[in-house]
C-alpha positions in Angstrom: -12.0 1.3 -25.9 -15.4 -0.3 -25.4 -16.9 0.6 -22.0 -17.6 -2.2 -19.7 -19.1 -2.0 -16.2 -16.7 -3.6 -13.6 -18.9 -3.1 -10.4 -22.3 -1.9 -9.5 -23.9 -0.8 -6.1 -27.2 0.6 -4.8 -27.1 3.3 -2.3 -28.6 2.8 1.2 -32.2 3.8 0.3 -32.1 2.4 -3.3 -32.7 5.8 -4.9 -29.4 5.7 -6.8 -27.2 3.2 -8.5 -23.5 3.7 -8.9 -21.6 2.0 -11.5 -17.8 1.8 -12.1 -16.7 1.6 -15.7 -13.4 0.5 -17.0 -12.6 4.0 -18.4 -12.0 4.8 -14.7 -15.2 6.9 -14.2 -17.9 6.2 -11.6 -21.5 7.0 -12.8 -24.4 7.9 -10.5 -27.8 7.0 -11.9 -31.4 7.6 -10.8 -32.7 4.1 -10.1 -36.3 5.0 -11.0 -35.8 6.8 -14.2 -32.4 5.5 -15.4 -31.2 9.0 -15.8 -27.4 9.7 -15.4 -27.0 12.2 -12.7 -23.2 12.5 -12.2 -19.8 11.4 -13.5 -17.4 10.9 -10.5 -13.8 11.7 -11.7 -10.8 10.7 -9.6 -9.7 7.2 -10.2 -6.8 6.4 -12.7 -7.3 2.7 -12.9 -10.1 0.2 -12.8 -12.3 0.2 -9.7 -13.5 -3.1 -8.2 -14.8 -1.9 -4.7 -18.0 0.0 -4.2 -19.3 0.1 -0.7 -22.5 1.7 0.5 -22.6 3.5 3.9 -24.7 1.5 6.3 -27.2 4.3 7.1 -26.3 7.5 5.2 -27.9 7.3 1.9 -25.7 10.2 0.5 -22.3 8.3 1.1 -20.6 5.8 -1.2 -17.0 4.5 -0.9 -14.8 3.5 -3.9 -11.5 1.9 -4.1 -9.4 0.6 -7.0 -6.1 -0.8 -8.3 -4.7 2.7 -8.6 -4.3 2.8 -4.8 -7.0 5.5 -4.4 -9.9 5.4 -1.8 -12.6 8.0 -2.2 -15.6 8.9 0.0 -18.3 10.4 -2.3 -21.5 12.4 -1.7 -23.4 10.9 -4.6 -26.4 13.2 -4.3 -24.1 16.2 -5.2 -21.6 14.3 -7.3 -18.7 15.6 -5.0 -15.6 14.1 -3.4 -15.7 14.2 0.4 -12.5 12.5 1.4 -9.4 11.0 -0.5 -6.7 8.6 0.6 -3.9 7.4 -1.5 -2.2 4.1 -0.5 1.4 5.0 -1.0 3.8 2.4 0.4 7.3 3.7 1.2 9.9 2.3 -1.4 7.3 0.2 -3.2 5.1 2.6 -5.0 1.3 2.5 -4.4 -0.6 -0.6 -3.3 -3.8 -1.6 -5.1 -6.9 -1.7 -2.8 -8.6 -5.0 -3.1 -11.5 -4.8 -0.7 -13.2 -2.3 1.7 -16.0 -2.7 4.3 -17.7 -0.2 6.6 -18.2 -1.0 10.3 -21.9 -1.5 11.3 -22.0 2.0 13.0 -20.6 3.7 9.9 -17.8 5.4 12.0 -14.9 3.2 10.6 -13.9 1.3 7.5 -11.2 -1.1 6.7 -9.3 -1.8 3.4 -6.9 -4.6 2.3 -4.3 -4.1 -0.3 -2.1 -6.0 -2.7 0.9 -5.9 -0.1 -1.0 -7.7 2.6 -1.6 -4.6 4.6 -4.8 -4.0 6.6 -5.8 -0.2 6.6 -8.2 1.0 9.3 -9.9 4.4 8.9 -12.3 6.3 11.3 -12.9 8.7 14.1 -11.3 8.8 17.4 -8.1 7.6 19.0 -5.9 4.8 17.6 -4.3 3.9 20.8 -6.3 0.6 21.0 -4.6 -0.5 17.7 -1.1 0.2 18.8 -0.8 -2.8 20.8 -0.9 -4.9 17.6 2.4 -5.5 15.9 3.0 -4.3 12.4 3.8 -7.7 11.0 1.6 -10.7 11.9 1.7 -13.9 10.0 0.9 -17.6 11.0 4.1 -19.6 11.1 2.4 -22.2 8.9 1.3 -19.8 6.2 4.1 -20.8 3.8 4.8 -24.4 5.0 4.9 -26.9 2.1 2.0 -29.4 1.7 2.1 -33.0 0.3 -0.4 -35.6 -0.8 -0.6 -39.0 0.8 -1.5 -42.4 -1.1 -5.1 -41.5 -0.8 -4.5 -38.1 -2.4 -5.3 -36.3 0.9 -3.4 -33.0 1.6 -1.0 -33.2 4.5 1.5 -30.8 6.2 4.9 -31.9 4.9 6.7 -31.5 8.3 4.1 -32.9 10.7 2.4 -35.3 8.3 -0.9 -34.0 9.6 -4.0 -32.8 7.8 -3.9 -28.9 8.1 -7.2 -28.4 9.6 -6.3 -30.9 12.5 -3.0 -29.2 13.4 -3.0 -27.2 16.7 -3.5 -23.4 16.4 -0.5 -21.8 14.8 1.8 -19.1 16.2 2.0 -15.6 15.3 5.4 -14.5 13.8 6.9 -11.5 11.9 7.9 -11.4 8.3 11.1 -13.2 9.2 9.5 -16.0 11.0 10.5 -14.7 14.5 7.7 -15.4 17.1 5.8 -12.6 18.7 5.7 -12.4 22.6 3.1 -14.6 24.5 0.7 -11.7 25.0 0.1 -11.7 21.3 -0.1 -15.6 21.0 -3.2 -15.4 22.9 -4.9 -13.4 20.1 -5.1 -16.7 18.2 -8.3 -18.5 18.6 -7.7 -21.7 20.7 -4.8 -20.1 22.6 -6.7 -17.5 24.7 -6.5 -19.4 28.0 -3.0 -21.2 27.5 -0.4 -20.8 30.2 2.8 -19.1 29.2 4.8 -22.3 28.7 2.3 -23.4 26.1 2.8 -20.3 24.0 6.5 -20.6 23.4 7.1 -22.3 20.0 10.0 -24.6 19.2 12.6 -22.8 17.0 14.9 -24.4 14.5 17.1 -23.5 11.5 15.5 -23.6 8.1 17.1 -23.2 4.7 15.4 -20.6 2.5 15.1 -20.8 -1.3 18.2 -18.7 -1.8 20.3 -21.0 0.5 20.3 -18.8 3.5 19.8 -20.5 6.8 17.5 -18.8 9.3 16.0 -19.4 12.5 12.2 -20.0 12.3 9.3 -21.7 14.1 9.4 -25.4 13.1 6.9 -26.9 15.6 4.7 -26.4 18.6 4.8 -27.4 22.3 1.3 -28.7 22.6 -0.5 -30.7 25.4 -4.0 -32.2 25.2 -7.0 -29.9 25.6 -8.1 -31.8 28.7 -4.9 -31.1 30.5 -5.1 -27.4 29.7 -8.6 -27.3 31.1 -10.1 -26.3 27.7 -13.3 -27.7 26.3 -12.7 -30.2 23.4 -13.2 -28.8 19.9 -16.6 -29.2 18.6 -15.3 -30.0 15.1 -13.0 -32.8 16.4 -15.9 -34.3 18.3 -18.1 -34.2 15.2 -15.3 -36.0 13.2 -14.8 -38.6 15.9 -18.6 -39.2 16.0 -18.8 -39.6 12.2 -15.9 -42.0 12.2 -17.5 -44.1 15.0 -20.9 -44.2 13.1 -19.2 -45.2 9.8 -17.0 -48.0 11.8 -20.4 -49.4 13.3 -22.0 -49.5 9.8 -19.0 -51.3 8.3 -19.1 -53.9 11.1 -22.7 -54.5 10.7 -22.4 -55.0 7.0 -19.6 -57.4 7.5 -21.5 -59.4 10.2 -24.5 -59.6 8.0 -22.6 -60.8 5.0 -20.7 -63.5 7.0 -24.1 -64.9 8.4 -25.2 -65.9 4.8 -28.8 -66.0 3.3 -31.5 -66.4 5.8 -35.2 -67.7 5.3 -34.4 -69.2 2.0 -33.8 -65.8 0.4 -31.0 -65.3 -2.1 -29.4 -62.3 -0.5 -29.4 -61.2 3.2 -31.4 -58.0 4.2 -30.2 -55.2 6.2 -32.6 -53.4 8.5 
């Protein structure tokens, strides 16, 4: 097999360069001389994640499609910590991305099964309030295109970015309690009655009929006492400017040539 580099990362103080090779080895190089210092052995599949610790120049994190997450001391070429992402009943989950927190005390990973893995020091009680399964009810809603080839939500006939903030549901489409719905941006200050979705029966691809969120009980932002969306205001302003320009062009064209010129001029 011809070796190929899949990822490369400099350490925090730029003294070392770490490369991931498709033979599952990590190699540590002296960035000034180009000398190979260490081969880091542990991964069993290709590695596409190399993350430098934010302030400790000795530490490098690696993760790959084999489900392994390693913390390395690249100055010694040794393994400091190891985690294997085994999912009960499904085998291992490939790790697609990892990031350190700014203080270097935590790091988070995402895997091929849609899980968010959070590692760090201290107590995990602050994370226990979050449900295990969190999806937006619009995540798998079908889209269509209108006559202008614009994308619309099939059910509401609205552009997806103009739809109200979605509801949080579990993997079966059942909405979470209102205290979790306030975690969605745009719903932080909503009253309880505005956080209750409309439920209906939807047929799945295998013909089973299940109860799911099909719509939203919404009111105008002014009635909720919320500030209008900046994006919506910009869209309305741009549309108004376009309408004004179109009106000015039509008025100029209808007035005909002036001062003996062949074509009217616009200011």
